[in-house]
C-alpha positions, 0 to 999 in steps of 0.5 A: 582479906577475902576469907576474913570478909566471908567469915565476918559476913556469916556473923553479920548475917546472924546479927541481921537476922536477930539470931541470938542463939546461933551467934555464940556458937558461930563465934566459938567455931569460926572465931569471927567475933569478940564479945559474942555473948554481948552481941547475942545479948544486944540482939536478943534485947533488940528482938524483945523490944520489937526489932524485926531485923538488923541493918548493916550500916557499915563494915570494914576490917583492920586489914583494909584500914592498915593496907590503905595507909601502909600497903607494904605491911604484912598482917595475918590478924584481922579484926572486923568492925560493923555498925548495925541498927535494929528496927 
């Protein structure tokens, strides 16, 4: 889980900084986002509409959710979830 959260933090930091050009490259290299093109487009649109940064409202991942409910489950694939507001 430590590796997953560190990997996701890199992507979340790019989103927070509105760094759309780096989002796709980061996802290609690290595999830390599904729909990187859509994320980059949303970030770029927010920036064009005047946003200065993104604020991470919440973050979790499927590993954490599964292990809260089923601590004995082994899971080597994890998906992260985040909510972000742009202002």
